[in-house]
C-alpha positions as CSV (number, residue, x, y, z in Angstrom):
1,M,45.2,20.2,-65.9
2,L,44.2,18.4,-62.9
3,E,41.5,19.9,-60.6
4,V,40.2,18.6,-57.3
5,Y,37.2,20.3,-55.8
6,C,37.0,19.4,-52.1
7,D,34.3,20.3,-49.4
8,S,33.1,18.7,-46.1
9,S,30.0,18.7,-43.8
10,Y,30.8,19.0,-40.3
11,N,28.5,16.9,-37.8
12,E,28.7,17.9,-34.0
13,N,26.9,14.8,-33.1
14,G,27.8,12.2,-35.5
15,E,30.2,11.4,-38.5
16,S,31.5,14.1,-40.7
17,Y,32.3,13.6,-44.4
18,I,34.3,14.8,-47.2
19,G,33.1,15.1,-50.9
20,C,35.5,15.3,-53.8
21,V,35.3,15.6,-57.5
22,V,38.5,15.4,-59.6
23,L,38.7,16.6,-63.4
24,R,41.5,16.1,-65.8
25,E,41.2,18.6,-68.8
26,G,37.7,19.5,-67.7
27,R,36.3,15.8,-67.7
28,Q,35.4,14.2,-64.5
29,I,37.4,11.1,-63.6
30,H,36.6,10.5,-60.0
31,Q,34.2,11.5,-57.2
32,S,34.0,10.2,-53.7
33,T,32.6,10.5,-50.2
34,T,35.0,9.9,-47.2
35,E,34.6,9.9,-43.5
36,V,36.4,12.7,-41.9
37,R,39.5,11.3,-39.6
38,G,39.5,11.7,-36.0
39,N,37.3,13.8,-34.0
40,P,37.0,17.2,-35.7
41,R,36.2,20.1,-33.3
42,N,34.7,22.3,-35.8
43,N,34.0,23.1,-39.6
44,L,37.7,24.3,-40.0
45,D,39.2,21.1,-38.9
46,C,36.8,19.5,-41.4
47,E,37.9,21.6,-44.4
48,L,41.4,21.2,-43.6
49,D,41.0,17.5,-43.6
50,A,39.2,17.9,-46.8
51,L,42.2,19.6,-48.4
52,D,44.5,17.1,-47.0
53,F,42.5,14.5,-48.5
54,A,42.5,16.3,-51.9
55,I,46.3,16.1,-51.8
56,S,45.9,12.4,-51.4
57,L,43.9,12.2,-54.5
58,V,46.4,14.3,-56.3
59,R,49.0,11.6,-55.4
60,I,46.8,9.0,-57.0
61,F,45.6,10.8,-60.2
62,S,48.6,13.1,-61.0
63,K,50.4,12.1,-64.4
64,G,52.8,14.9,-64.2
65,D,50.2,17.5,-64.8
66,K,51.7,20.9,-65.6
67,E,49.0,22.6,-63.6
68,I,47.3,21.4,-60.6
69,V,44.5,23.1,-58.8
70,V,42.8,22.2,-55.4
71,Y,39.5,24.3,-54.7
72,N,37.8,24.7,-51.4
73,D,35.0,27.1,-50.3
74,S,36.7,28.0,-46.9
75,T,38.9,31.1,-47.2
76,E,40.8,30.4,-44.0
77,A,41.3,26.6,-44.8
78,V,42.6,27.8,-48.2
79,K,44.9,30.4,-46.9
80,N,46.3,27.8,-44.5
81,F,47.3,25.5,-47.5
82,Q,48.4,28.4,-50.1
83,G,51.5,28.5,-47.5
84,K,52.1,24.9,-48.2
85,A,52.1,25.0,-52.1
86,E,55.9,25.4,-52.5
87,G,56.6,22.1,-50.5
88,A,53.5,20.4,-52.4
89,E,55.4,21.4,-55.9
90,Q,58.3,19.7,-54.7
91,E,56.4,16.6,-53.8
92,F,54.8,16.6,-57.2
93,S,57.9,16.7,-59.2
94,G,57.7,20.4,-59.9
95,S,54.1,20.5,-61.0
96,G,52.5,24.0,-60.6
97,I,50.0,23.3,-57.6
98,S,47.7,26.0,-56.1
99,F,44.9,26.1,-53.7
100,E,42.1,28.4,-54.6
101,Y,38.9,29.6,-53.0
102,I,35.7,29.1,-54.9
103,P,32.0,29.8,-54.0
104,R,30.0,26.9,-53.1
105,E,27.4,27.8,-56.1
106,K,29.9,26.8,-58.6
107,M,29.0,23.6,-60.3
108,Y,31.7,21.3,-59.3
109,Q,32.2,22.7,-55.9
110,A,28.4,22.4,-55.3
111,A,28.9,18.6,-56.4
112,A,31.5,18.2,-53.6
113,D,29.2,19.9,-51.2
114,S,26.4,17.3,-52.1
115,L,28.8,14.4,-51.9
116,S,29.9,15.4,-48.6
117,K,26.4,15.0,-47.3
118,K,26.3,11.6,-48.9
119,F,24.0,12.8,-51.7
120,P,24.8,11.0,-55.0
121,V,25.8,13.3,-57.8
122,F,25.5,12.5,-61.6
123,F,27.1,13.9,-64.4
124,S,26.8,13.3,-68.2
125,S,29.9,12.4,-70.2
126,T,29.0,15.1,-72.5
127,A,30.5,18.7,-71.9
128,M,28.2,21.2,-70.5
129,C,27.1,24.4,-72.5
130,S,26.1,27.8,-71.5
131,V,22.5,28.5,-71.0
132,E,21.0,31.6,-72.3
133,S,17.8,33.3,-71.2
134,F,15.6,34.1,-74.0
135,S,13.4,36.6,-71.9
136,R,15.7,39.6,-72.5
137,R,17.2,38.4,-75.9
138,E,15.6,40.0,-78.8
139,D,18.2,38.4,-81.1
140,I,16.8,35.0,-80.0
141,L,13.4,35.5,-80.2
142,S,13.7,37.4,-83.5
143,D,15.6,34.5,-85.0
144,I,12.8,32.1,-83.8
145,A,10.1,34.3,-85.2
146,R,11.5,35.3,-88.5
147,N,14.1,32.6,-89.7
148,K,11.8,29.4,-88.9
149,S,14.7,28.2,-86.7
150,S,14.0,24.7,-85.0
151,V,13.3,24.5,-81.4
152,F,13.8,21.2,-79.7
153,Y,12.4,20.2,-76.3
154,L,11.0,17.2,-74.4
155,E,7.5,16.7,-72.9
156,K,6.8,14.1,-70.3
157,V,4.0,11.6,-71.4
158,P,2.0,10.9,-68.2
159,E,-0.2,8.0,-69.8
160,M,3.1,6.2,-70.8
161,S,4.8,6.7,-67.5
162,S,4.9,5.0,-64.3
163,N,6.6,4.6,-60.9
164,K,9.3,2.7,-62.8
165,K,9.7,4.5,-65.9
166,T,9.4,7.9,-67.3
167,C,8.3,8.5,-70.9
168,Y,9.3,11.6,-73.0
169,R,8.3,12.7,-76.3
170,L,10.7,14.7,-78.6
171,V,9.0,17.8,-79.9
172,V,10.6,19.8,-82.9
173,R,8.7,22.8,-83.9
174,T,9.1,26.2,-85.5
175,M,7.4,29.4,-84.8
176,E,4.4,28.3,-87.4
177,K,3.9,24.5,-86.5
178,I,5.3,21.4,-84.9
179,L,7.4,19.3,-87.4
180,S,7.9,16.3,-85.3
181,D,6.4,14.8,-82.2
182,D,6.1,11.1,-82.7
183,R,9.6,10.0,-81.3
184,F,9.4,8.6,-77.6
185,Y,12.0,7.6,-75.2
186,T,10.9,5.3,-72.2
187,I,13.6,5.5,-69.3
188,K,14.0,3.4,-66.2
189,K,14.1,5.3,-63.1
190,G,17.1,4.9,-60.8
191,G,20.8,5.1,-61.3
192,P,21.7,8.3,-63.1
193,G,18.8,10.7,-63.4
194,T,16.1,9.8,-66.0
195,Q,16.7,13.3,-67.7
196,V,20.4,12.6,-68.2
197,K,19.8,9.1,-69.6
198,A,16.9,10.5,-71.9
199,A,19.4,13.1,-72.9
200,E,22.3,10.5,-73.8
201,E,19.6,8.3,-76.0
202,I,18.4,11.3,-77.9
203,R,22.1,12.6,-78.6
204,K,22.7,8.9,-80.0
205,D,19.6,9.2,-82.3
206,L,20.7,12.6,-83.5
207,S,24.3,11.3,-84.4
208,N,22.7,8.8,-86.3
209,P,22.6,9.8,-90.3
210,E,19.6,7.9,-91.1
211,F,17.6,9.6,-88.1
212,L,18.9,13.0,-89.1
213,S,17.9,12.3,-92.8
214,S,14.3,11.5,-91.4
215,L,14.0,14.8,-89.5
216,K,15.4,16.8,-92.4
217,S,12.7,15.2,-94.6
218,K,10.2,16.9,-92.4
219,G,11.6,20.3,-93.0
220,I,13.7,20.5,-89.9
221,R,16.9,22.8,-90.0
222,L,19.3,21.4,-87.5
223,E,21.9,23.9,-88.0
224,N,21.6,27.0,-85.6
225,S,18.6,25.3,-83.8
226,Y,17.6,25.6,-80.1
227,F,17.2,23.1,-77.2
228,L,14.6,24.6,-74.7
229,L,15.1,23.9,-71.1
230,T,11.5,23.1,-69.6
231,D,10.3,21.8,-66.3
232,E,10.6,18.2,-67.7
233,T,14.5,18.7,-68.4
234,W,15.4,21.2,-65.8
235,R,17.7,18.9,-64.1
236,L,20.0,18.7,-67.0
237,R,21.0,22.3,-65.8
238,G,23.9,22.7,-63.5
239,T,24.4,25.5,-60.9
240,D,26.6,27.5,-63.0
241,S,24.5,28.7,-65.8
242,Q,25.3,25.6,-67.8
243,A,23.5,22.5,-68.8
244,C,23.8,19.3,-70.6
245,S,22.1,19.3,-74.1
246,I,19.9,16.7,-75.8
247,L,21.7,17.7,-79.2
248,P,25.1,16.5,-79.8
249,P,28.0,19.1,-80.3
250,S,28.3,18.3,-84.1
251,I,25.0,20.3,-84.4
252,P,25.5,23.9,-84.1
253,H,22.9,25.0,-81.4
254,K,22.1,27.2,-78.4
255,I,20.4,26.1,-75.0
256,I,17.8,28.5,-74.0
257,C,15.5,28.8,-71.0
258,D,13.3,31.0,-68.9
259,E,14.0,31.2,-65.1
260,V,10.2,31.4,-64.3
261,D,8.0,30.1,-66.9
262,R,9.7,27.2,-68.6
263,S,6.9,26.4,-71.0
264,P,7.2,26.3,-74.6
265,Q,4.1,28.2,-75.1
266,N,6.0,31.1,-73.1
267,L,8.9,31.1,-75.6
268,F,6.7,31.3,-78.6
269,K,4.2,33.9,-77.2
270,R,7.2,36.0,-76.4
271,A,8.4,35.5,-80.1
272,E,5.2,36.3,-81.8
273,R,5.6,40.3,-81.3
274,F,8.9,39.8,-83.6
275,R,7.2,38.2,-86.5
């Protein structure tokens, strides 16, 4: 399946731009920012040009995909292109192509919107996982309180950080106590976000058998553990209730958070009443 998310930002007094994100089988393969051609008169002109440009990207990236979907957040523009779907299918050798409306709040459409404003967008190569709010989940709080489940989270270390780098401490603890807090990750700022790069480094460690063995020797149970999103890792979260985890997919775990108070203290305080 090939998916193209496109959006535009109309600028009455200057250049207008198109942002696009292309996915194949759920993995990002392209993102771009492109100036709108000609002299658009309004936002609809820009959105129509964005959809035209999205089709040009389909021409580039299509490899006989059975299903092609082009997304845009303008209902009027999408309706205009839905009437062209049959002709587009003939151009792409009978592939099923459709033009669909999608709200701007959805993750990849939000990314296309950001690109159309010439803001950089960074994605991790790791698949995103659903984020579960623990504030109303008695099963999660009870599991942490009664089963000594491991909770992973990151703390920023101010005294080891600077204008050019950020240092994170990896903390693993249960309801009773901290089991590990002696692993540090110093990440240079710039390029992909520091939190994304920190997550990638930690996933590499957590895929290393020797490192996993050292954690297990400290009494850490990896299976059915939790990754807690805190203020220090909030940018790992997308706009569609999903996030990039610091734990590799080989370790069964859940990503949890609280929308308001993201501190570890809040989590364990809420879990206390289930002991």
